[in-house]
PyMOL Python script that loads the backbone (N, CA, C, O; Angstrom):
from pymol import cmd

cmd.read_pdbstr("""\
ATOM      1  N   MET A   1     102.243 105.597  85.136  1.00  0.00           N
ATOM      2  CA  MET A   1     103.070 104.449  84.811  1.00  0.00           C
ATOM      3  C   MET A   1     103.043 103.431  85.942  1.00  0.00           C
ATOM      4  O   MET A   1     102.849 102.238  85.709  1.00  0.00           O
ATOM      5  N   PHE A   2     103.241 103.917  87.186  1.00  0.00           N
ATOM      6  CA  PHE A   2     103.259 102.999  88.324  1.00  0.00           C
ATOM      7  C   PHE A   2     101.893 102.378  88.563  1.00  0.00           C
ATOM      8  O   PHE A   2     101.796 101.211  88.941  1.00  0.00           O
ATOM      9  N   ILE A   3     100.832 103.157  88.344  1.00  0.00           N
ATOM     10  CA  ILE A   3      99.486 102.624  88.559  1.00  0.00           C
ATOM     11  C   ILE A   3      99.227 101.471  87.603  1.00  0.00           C
ATOM     12  O   ILE A   3      98.682 100.444  88.009  1.00  0.00           O
ATOM     13  N   LYS A   4      99.606 101.623  86.347  1.00  0.00           N
ATOM     14  CA  LYS A   4      99.397 100.561  85.365  1.00  0.00           C
ATOM     15  C   LYS A   4     100.182  99.312  85.752  1.00  0.00           C
ATOM     16  O   LYS A   4      99.644  98.206  85.694  1.00  0.00           O
ATOM     17  N   LYS A   5     101.419  99.467  86.138  1.00  0.00           N
ATOM     18  CA  LYS A   5     102.254  98.323  86.512  1.00  0.00           C
ATOM     19  C   LYS A   5     101.702  97.640  87.767  1.00  0.00           C
ATOM     20  O   LYS A   5     101.634  96.413  87.831  1.00  0.00           O
ATOM     21  N   ASN A   6     101.310  98.442  88.765  1.00  0.00           N
ATOM     22  CA  ASN A   6     100.751  97.869  89.991  1.00  0.00           C
ATOM     23  C   ASN A   6      99.458  97.112  89.703  1.00  0.00           C
ATOM     24  O   ASN A   6      99.219  96.042  90.264  1.00  0.00           O
ATOM     25  N   ARG A   7      98.627  97.671  88.829  1.00  0.00           N
ATOM     26  CA  ARG A   7      97.381  97.001  88.452  1.00  0.00           C
ATOM     27  C   ARG A   7      97.690  95.666  87.775  1.00  0.00           C
ATOM     28  O   ARG A   7      97.041  94.661  88.066  1.00  0.00           O
ATOM     29  N   GLU A   8      98.664  95.649  86.884  1.00  0.00           N
ATOM     30  CA  GLU A   8      99.048  94.409  86.207  1.00  0.00           C
ATOM     31  C   GLU A   8      99.518  93.358  87.207  1.00  0.00           C
ATOM     32  O   GLU A   8      99.190  92.179  87.074  1.00  0.00           O
ATOM     33  N   ILE A   9     100.274  93.778  88.192  1.00  0.00           N
ATOM     34  CA  ILE A   9     100.748  92.857  89.234  1.00  0.00           C
ATOM     35  C   ILE A   9      99.559  92.289  90.004  1.00  0.00           C
ATOM     36  O   ILE A   9      99.481  91.081  90.230  1.00  0.00           O
ATOM     37  N   LEU A  10      98.632  93.161  90.404  1.00  0.00           N
ATOM     38  CA  LEU A  10      97.449  92.693  91.136  1.00  0.00           C
ATOM     39  C   LEU A  10      96.621  91.721  90.310  1.00  0.00           C
ATOM     40  O   LEU A  10      96.170  90.700  90.828  1.00  0.00           O
ATOM     41  N   LEU A  11      96.416  92.024  89.036  1.00  0.00           N
ATOM     42  CA  LEU A  11      95.616  91.149  88.181  1.00  0.00           C
ATOM     43  C   LEU A  11      96.254  89.769  88.033  1.00  0.00           C
ATOM     44  O   LEU A  11      95.554  88.772  87.854  1.00  0.00           O
ATOM     45  N   GLU A  12      97.550  89.719  88.106  1.00  0.00           N
ATOM     46  CA  GLU A  12      98.262  88.441  88.018  1.00  0.00           C
ATOM     47  C   GLU A  12      98.291  87.718  89.361  1.00  0.00           C
ATOM     48  O   GLU A  12      98.141  86.497  89.409  1.00  0.00           O
ATOM     49  N   GLU A  13      98.482  88.455  90.445  1.00  0.00           N
ATOM     50  CA  GLU A  13      98.693  87.839  91.750  1.00  0.00           C
ATOM     51  C   GLU A  13      97.417  87.545  92.546  1.00  0.00           C
ATOM     52  O   GLU A  13      97.394  86.597  93.331  1.00  0.00           O
ATOM     53  N   LEU A  14      96.373  88.326  92.363  1.00  0.00           N
ATOM     54  CA  LEU A  14      95.143  88.082  93.123  1.00  0.00           C
ATOM     55  C   LEU A  14      94.602  86.663  92.931  1.00  0.00           C
ATOM     56  O   LEU A  14      94.257  86.015  93.918  1.00  0.00           O
ATOM     57  N   PRO A  15      94.514  86.156  91.689  1.00  0.00           N
ATOM     58  CA  PRO A  15      94.041  84.782  91.528  1.00  0.00           C
ATOM     59  C   PRO A  15      94.933  83.753  92.242  1.00  0.00           C
ATOM     60  O   PRO A  15      94.435  82.747  92.746  1.00  0.00           O
ATOM     61  N   LYS A  16      96.207  83.998  92.283  1.00  0.00           N
ATOM     62  CA  LYS A  16      97.131  83.087  92.980  1.00  0.00           C
ATOM     63  C   LYS A  16      96.863  83.072  94.480  1.00  0.00           C
ATOM     64  O   LYS A  16      97.163  82.091  95.161  1.00  0.00           O
ATOM     65  N   ALA A  17      96.295  84.165  94.990  1.00  0.00           N
ATOM     66  CA  ALA A  17      95.983  84.277  96.420  1.00  0.00           C
ATOM     67  C   ALA A  17      94.559  83.814  96.717  1.00  0.00           C
ATOM     68  O   ALA A  17      94.073  83.975  97.837  1.00  0.00           O
ATOM     69  N   GLY A  18      93.895  83.242  95.720  1.00  0.00           N
ATOM     70  CA  GLY A  18      92.537  82.765  95.919  1.00  0.00           C
ATOM     71  C   GLY A  18      91.479  83.837  95.748  1.00  0.00           C
ATOM     72  O   GLY A  18      90.327  83.637  96.132  1.00  0.00           O
ATOM     73  N   LEU A  19      91.852  84.968  95.178  1.00  0.00           N
ATOM     74  CA  LEU A  19      90.934  86.084  94.976  1.00  0.00           C
ATOM     75  C   LEU A  19      90.797  86.376  93.486  1.00  0.00           C
ATOM     76  O   LEU A  19      91.073  87.484  93.025  1.00  0.00           O
ATOM     77  N   GLY A  20      90.367  85.366  92.748  1.00  0.00           N
ATOM     78  CA  GLY A  20      90.325  85.482  91.294  1.00  0.00           C
ATOM     79  C   GLY A  20      89.040  86.018  90.715  1.00  0.00           C
ATOM     80  O   GLY A  20      88.943  86.230  89.507  1.00  0.00           O
ATOM     81  N   LYS A  21      88.037  86.243  91.569  1.00  0.00           N
ATOM     82  CA  LYS A  21      86.762  86.754  91.075  1.00  0.00           C
ATOM     83  C   LYS A  21      86.683  88.241  91.394  1.00  0.00           C
ATOM     84  O   LYS A  21      86.505  88.632  92.548  1.00  0.00           O
ATOM     85  N   PHE A  22      86.818  89.063  90.358  1.00  0.00           N
ATOM     86  CA  PHE A  22      86.775  90.510  90.554  1.00  0.00           C
ATOM     87  C   PHE A  22      86.281  91.198  89.292  1.00  0.00           C
ATOM     88  O   PHE A  22      86.343  90.647  88.193  1.00  0.00           O
ATOM     89  N   SER A  23      85.793  92.405  89.477  1.00  0.00           N
ATOM     90  CA  SER A  23      85.342  93.211  88.344  1.00  0.00           C
ATOM     91  C   SER A  23      86.560  93.711  87.585  1.00  0.00           C
ATOM     92  O   SER A  23      87.563  94.075  88.200  1.00  0.00           O
ATOM     93  N   PRO A  24      86.489  93.735  86.260  1.00  0.00           N
ATOM     94  CA  PRO A  24      87.632  94.235  85.501  1.00  0.00           C
ATOM     95  C   PRO A  24      87.877  95.716  85.823  1.00  0.00           C
ATOM     96  O   PRO A  24      86.954  96.528  85.746  1.00  0.00           O
ATOM     97  N   PRO A  25      89.091  96.059  86.175  1.00  0.00           N
ATOM     98  CA  PRO A  25      89.389  97.470  86.448  1.00  0.00           C
ATOM     99  C   PRO A  25      89.312  98.272  85.153  1.00  0.00           C
ATOM    100  O   PRO A  25      89.665  97.785  84.079  1.00  0.00           O
ATOM    101  N   ASP A  26      88.850  99.493  85.275  1.00  0.00           N
ATOM    102  CA  ASP A  26      88.698 100.315  84.074  1.00  0.00           C
ATOM    103  C   ASP A  26      89.637 101.520  84.083  1.00  0.00           C
ATOM    104  O   ASP A  26      89.253 102.630  83.714  1.00  0.00           O
ATOM    105  N   GLY A  27      90.855 101.279  84.505  1.00  0.00           N
ATOM    106  CA  GLY A  27      91.841 102.347  84.474  1.00  0.00           C
ATOM    107  C   GLY A  27      92.093 102.993  85.817  1.00  0.00           C
ATOM    108  O   GLY A  27      93.010 103.804  85.950  1.00  0.00           O
ATOM    109  N   ALA A  28      91.303 102.653  86.808  1.00  0.00           N
ATOM    110  CA  ALA A  28      91.475 103.247  88.136  1.00  0.00           C
ATOM    111  C   ALA A  28      92.536 102.479  88.928  1.00  0.00           C
ATOM    112  O   ALA A  28      93.101 101.498  88.445  1.00  0.00           O
ATOM    113  N   PHE A  29      92.787 102.936  90.128  1.00  0.00           N
ATOM    114  CA  PHE A  29      93.807 102.317  90.959  1.00  0.00           C
ATOM    115  C   PHE A  29      93.230 101.281  91.913  1.00  0.00           C
ATOM    116  O   PHE A  29      93.938 100.788  92.791  1.00  0.00           O
ATOM    117  N   TYR A  30      91.966 100.950  91.755  1.00  0.00           N
ATOM    118  CA  TYR A  30      91.348  99.987  92.658  1.00  0.00           C
ATOM    119  C   TYR A  30      90.735  98.836  91.868  1.00  0.00           C
ATOM    120  O   TYR A  30      90.443  98.957  90.678  1.00  0.00           O
ATOM    121  N   ILE A  31      90.551  97.721  92.560  1.00  0.00           N
ATOM    122  CA  ILE A  31      89.936  96.541  91.975  1.00  0.00           C
ATOM    123  C   ILE A  31      88.907  96.036  92.978  1.00  0.00           C
ATOM    124  O   ILE A  31      89.234  95.822  94.146  1.00  0.00           O
ATOM    125  N   TYR A  32      87.665  95.845  92.533  1.00  0.00           N
ATOM    126  CA  TYR A  32      86.626  95.290  93.390  1.00  0.00           C
ATOM    127  C   TYR A  32      86.734  93.769  93.356  1.00  0.00           C
ATOM    128  O   TYR A  32      86.485  93.142  92.327  1.00  0.00           O
ATOM    129  N   VAL A  33      87.108  93.185  94.494  1.00  0.00           N
ATOM    130  CA  VAL A  33      87.320  91.738  94.593  1.00  0.00           C
ATOM    131  C   VAL A  33      86.168  91.105  95.359  1.00  0.00           C
ATOM    132  O   VAL A  33      85.742  91.616  96.394  1.00  0.00           O
ATOM    133  N   ASP A  34      85.670  89.994  94.844  1.00  0.00           N
ATOM    134  CA  ASP A  34      84.621  89.231  95.519  1.00  0.00           C
ATOM    135  C   ASP A  34      85.270  88.380  96.611  1.00  0.00           C
ATOM    136  O   ASP A  34      86.050  87.475  96.314  1.00  0.00           O
ATOM    137  N   ILE A  35      84.948  88.669  97.866  1.00  0.00           N
ATOM    138  CA  ILE A  35      85.519  87.918  98.993  1.00  0.00           C
ATOM    139  C   ILE A  35      84.480  86.989  99.617  1.00  0.00           C
ATOM    140  O   ILE A  35      84.706  86.453 100.703  1.00  0.00           O
ATOM    141  N   SER A  36      83.354  86.794  98.949  1.00  0.00           N
ATOM    142  CA  SER A  36      82.229  86.071  99.543  1.00  0.00           C
ATOM    143  C   SER A  36      82.562  84.640  99.968  1.00  0.00           C
ATOM    144  O   SER A  36      81.905  84.109 100.863  1.00  0.00           O
ATOM    145  N   LYS A  37      83.546  84.013  99.366  1.00  0.00           N
ATOM    146  CA  LYS A  37      83.884  82.659  99.815  1.00  0.00           C
ATOM    147  C   LYS A  37      84.698  82.671 101.111  1.00  0.00           C
ATOM    148  O   LYS A  37      84.913  81.620 101.716  1.00  0.00           O
ATOM    149  N   TYR A  38      85.144  83.834 101.532  1.00  0.00           N
ATOM    150  CA  TYR A  38      85.917  83.962 102.766  1.00  0.00           C
ATOM    151  C   TYR A  38      85.142  84.648 103.884  1.00  0.00           C
ATOM    152  O   TYR A  38      85.353  84.356 105.061  1.00  0.00           O
ATOM    153  N   SER A  39      84.244  85.561 103.516  1.00  0.00           N
ATOM    154  CA  SER A  39      83.552  86.341 104.532  1.00  0.00           C
ATOM    155  C   SER A  39      82.343  87.047 103.922  1.00  0.00           C
ATOM    156  O   SER A  39      82.307  87.318 102.721  1.00  0.00           O
ATOM    157  N   ASN A  40      81.359  87.340 104.765  1.00  0.00           N
ATOM    158  CA  ASN A  40      80.243  88.177 104.328  1.00  0.00           C
ATOM    159  C   ASN A  40      80.318  89.550 105.000  1.00  0.00           C
ATOM    160  O   ASN A  40      79.373  90.337 104.955  1.00  0.00           O
ATOM    161  N   ASP A  41      81.465  89.813 105.621  1.00  0.00           N
ATOM    162  CA  ASP A  41      81.695  91.077 106.320  1.00  0.00           C
ATOM    163  C   ASP A  41      82.984  91.698 105.785  1.00  0.00           C
ATOM    164  O   ASP A  41      84.077  91.394 106.263  1.00  0.00           O
ATOM    165  N   SER A  42      82.842  92.569 104.790  1.00  0.00           N
ATOM    166  CA  SER A  42      84.031  93.110 104.127  1.00  0.00           C
ATOM    167  C   SER A  42      84.870  93.989 105.051  1.00  0.00           C
ATOM    168  O   SER A  42      86.092  94.034 104.917  1.00  0.00           O
ATOM    169  N   LEU A  43      84.231  94.685 105.983  1.00  0.00           N
ATOM    170  CA  LEU A  43      84.985  95.523 106.915  1.00  0.00           C
ATOM    171  C   LEU A  43      85.865  94.663 107.812  1.00  0.00           C
ATOM    172  O   LEU A  43      87.045  94.961 107.996  1.00  0.00           O
ATOM    173  N   ASN A  44      85.301  93.604 108.365  1.00  0.00           N
ATOM    174  CA  ASN A  44      86.080  92.700 109.212  1.00  0.00           C
ATOM    175  C   ASN A  44      87.175  91.996 108.407  1.00  0.00           C
ATOM    176  O   ASN A  44      88.288  91.804 108.898  1.00  0.00           O
ATOM    177  N   PHE A  45      86.855  91.615 107.175  1.00  0.00           N
ATOM    178  CA  PHE A  45      87.843  90.974 106.305  1.00  0.00           C
ATOM    179  C   PHE A  45      89.050  91.886 106.107  1.00  0.00           C
ATOM    180  O   PHE A  45      90.194  91.439 106.183  1.00  0.00           O
ATOM    181  N   CYS A  46      88.788  93.161 105.854  1.00  0.00           N
ATOM    182  CA  CYS A  46      89.878  94.126 105.662  1.00  0.00           C
ATOM    183  C   CYS A  46      90.715  94.272 106.925  1.00  0.00           C
ATOM    184  O   CYS A  46      91.941  94.371 106.855  1.00  0.00           O
ATOM    185  N   LYS A  47      90.060  94.287 108.072  1.00  0.00           N
ATOM    186  CA  LYS A  47      90.796  94.372 109.340  1.00  0.00           C
ATOM    187  C   LYS A  47      91.674  93.148 109.546  1.00  0.00           C
ATOM    188  O   LYS A  47      92.818  93.270 109.986  1.00  0.00           O
ATOM    189  N   GLU A  48      91.147  91.963 109.230  1.00  0.00           N
ATOM    190  CA  GLU A  48      91.935  90.732 109.380  1.00  0.00           C
ATOM    191  C   GLU A  48      93.138  90.714 108.445  1.00  0.00           C
ATOM    192  O   GLU A  48      94.228  90.300 108.842  1.00  0.00           O
ATOM    193  N   VAL A  49      92.948  91.160 107.209  1.00  0.00           N
ATOM    194  CA  VAL A  49      94.067  91.211 106.258  1.00  0.00           C
ATOM    195  C   VAL A  49      95.147  92.152 106.780  1.00  0.00           C
ATOM    196  O   VAL A  49      96.336  91.842 106.698  1.00  0.00           O
ATOM    197  N   LEU A  50      94.742  93.286 107.311  1.00  0.00           N
ATOM    198  CA  LEU A  50      95.719  94.223 107.864  1.00  0.00           C
ATOM    199  C   LEU A  50      96.453  93.608 109.056  1.00  0.00           C
ATOM    200  O   LEU A  50      97.678  93.694 109.141  1.00  0.00           O
ATOM    201  N   ASP A  51      95.711  92.992 109.972  1.00  0.00           N
ATOM    202  CA  ASP A  51      96.319  92.392 111.162  1.00  0.00           C
ATOM    203  C   ASP A  51      97.243  91.230 110.824  1.00  0.00           C
ATOM    204  O   ASP A  51      98.336  91.122 111.381  1.00  0.00           O
ATOM    205  N   LYS A  52      96.812  90.366 109.921  1.00  0.00           N
ATOM    206  CA  LYS A  52      97.551  89.125 109.644  1.00  0.00           C
ATOM    207  C   LYS A  52      98.613  89.258 108.559  1.00  0.00           C
ATOM    208  O   LYS A  52      99.645  88.590 108.611  1.00  0.00           O
ATOM    209  N   ALA A  53      98.360  90.121 107.573  1.00  0.00           N
ATOM    210  CA  ALA A  53      99.295  90.220 106.441  1.00  0.00           C
ATOM    211  C   ALA A  53      99.971  91.581 106.339  1.00  0.00           C
ATOM    212  O   ALA A  53     100.913  91.756 105.566  1.00  0.00           O
ATOM    213  N   GLY A  54      99.490  92.543 107.119  1.00  0.00           N
ATOM    214  CA  GLY A  54     100.088  93.876 107.058  1.00  0.00           C
ATOM    215  C   GLY A  54      99.771  94.619 105.774  1.00  0.00           C
ATOM    216  O   GLY A  54     100.508  95.518 105.368  1.00  0.00           O
ATOM    217  N   VAL A  55      98.659  94.234 105.127  1.00  0.00           N
ATOM    218  CA  VAL A  55      98.258  94.865 103.875  1.00  0.00           C
ATOM    219  C   VAL A  55      96.979  95.649 104.119  1.00  0.00           C
ATOM    220  O   VAL A  55      95.990  95.096 104.599  1.00  0.00           O
ATOM    221  N   ALA A  56      96.997  96.928 103.793  1.00  0.00           N
ATOM    222  CA  ALA A  56      95.832  97.773 103.974  1.00  0.00           C
ATOM    223  C   ALA A  56      94.962  97.738 102.722  1.00  0.00           C
ATOM    224  O   ALA A  56      95.410  98.065 101.623  1.00  0.00           O
ATOM    225  N   ILE A  57      93.713  97.336 102.916  1.00  0.00           N
ATOM    226  CA  ILE A  57      92.722  97.354 101.840  1.00  0.00           C
ATOM    227  C   ILE A  57      91.472  98.020 102.403  1.00  0.00           C
ATOM    228  O   ILE A  57      91.358  98.197 103.616  1.00  0.00           O
ATOM    229  N   THR A  58      90.553  98.384 101.550  1.00  0.00           N
ATOM    230  CA  THR A  58      89.336  99.032 102.021  1.00  0.00           C
ATOM    231  C   THR A  58      88.120  98.255 101.541  1.00  0.00           C
ATOM    232  O   THR A  58      88.120  97.726 100.429  1.00  0.00           O
ATOM    233  N   PRO A  59      87.091  98.181 102.366  1.00  0.00           N
ATOM    234  CA  PRO A  59      85.891  97.448 101.948  1.00  0.00           C
ATOM    235  C   PRO A  59      85.129  98.207 100.879  1.00  0.00           C
ATOM    236  O   PRO A  59      85.136  99.437 100.847  1.00  0.00           O
ATOM    237  N   GLY A  60      84.477  97.466 100.013  1.00  0.00           N
ATOM    238  CA  GLY A  60      83.706  98.093  98.948  1.00  0.00           C
ATOM    239  C   GLY A  60      82.594  98.977  99.457  1.00  0.00           C
ATOM    240  O   GLY A  60      82.164  99.899  98.765  1.00  0.00           O
ATOM    241  N   LEU A  61      82.119  98.704 100.674  1.00  0.00           N
ATOM    242  CA  LEU A  61      81.031  99.534 101.206  1.00  0.00           C
ATOM    243  C   LEU A  61      81.448 100.988 101.344  1.00  0.00           C
ATOM    244  O   LEU A  61      80.587 101.866 101.412  1.00  0.00           O
ATOM    245  N   ASP A  62      82.732 101.263 101.387  1.00  0.00           N
ATOM    246  CA  ASP A  62      83.193 102.651 101.424  1.00  0.00           C
ATOM    247  C   ASP A  62      82.823 103.411 100.153  1.00  0.00           C
ATOM    248  O   ASP A  62      82.798 104.641 100.142  1.00  0.00           O
ATOM    249  N   PHE A  63      82.536 102.673  99.087  1.00  0.00           N
ATOM    250  CA  PHE A  63      82.224 103.292  97.802  1.00  0.00           C
ATOM    251  C   PHE A  63      80.752 103.177  97.432  1.00  0.00           C
ATOM    252  O   PHE A  63      80.350 103.594  96.346  1.00  0.00           O
ATOM    253  N   ASP A  64      79.944 102.613  98.330  1.00  0.00           N
ATOM    254  CA  ASP A  64      78.529 102.389  98.068  1.00  0.00           C
ATOM    255  C   ASP A  64      77.720 103.574  98.590  1.00  0.00           C
ATOM    256  O   ASP A  64      77.576 103.739  99.801  1.00  0.00           O
ATOM    257  N   GLN A  65      77.203 104.383  97.705  1.00  0.00           N
ATOM    258  CA  GLN A  65      76.445 105.571  98.086  1.00  0.00           C
ATOM    259  C   GLN A  65      75.196 105.216  98.897  1.00  0.00           C
ATOM    260  O   GLN A  65      74.769 106.010  99.736  1.00  0.00           O
ATOM    261  N   LYS A  66      74.599 104.039  98.665  1.00  0.00           N
ATOM    262  CA  LYS A  66      73.375 103.647  99.366  1.00  0.00           C
ATOM    263  C   LYS A  66      73.627 103.331 100.841  1.00  0.00           C
ATOM    264  O   LYS A  66      72.718 103.459 101.661  1.00  0.00           O
ATOM    265  N   LYS A  67      74.833 102.925 101.183  1.00  0.00           N
ATOM    266  CA  LYS A  67      75.162 102.527 102.553  1.00  0.00           C
ATOM    267  C   LYS A  67      75.617 103.709 103.398  1.00  0.00           C
ATOM    268  O   LYS A  67      75.838 103.550 104.599  1.00  0.00           O
ATOM    269  N   ARG A  68      75.761 104.869 102.815  1.00  0.00           N
ATOM    270  CA  ARG A  68      76.253 106.034 103.559  1.00  0.00           C
ATOM    271  C   ARG A  68      75.172 106.721 104.326  1.00  0.00           C
ATOM    272  O   ARG A  68      75.431 107.718 105.000  1.00  0.00           O
TER     273      ARG A  68
END
""", "prot")
cmd.dss("prot")
cmd.show_as("cartoon", "prot")
cmd.util.cbc("prot")
cmd.orient("prot")
């Protein structure tokens, strides 16, 4: 129940934060967001978001089997 509600909130709020380009979530608790207009370094982007906004996110490369 909470996952669905949280996902709905993210889908509504991400575009308002300038992060409107993302893959449609398919029931999971994560959303792949395109940050290319802000950075080409997703790891650094995540660190900056944590430092500046206090929000923990993870870079998509954590889920890329080819980069491991």
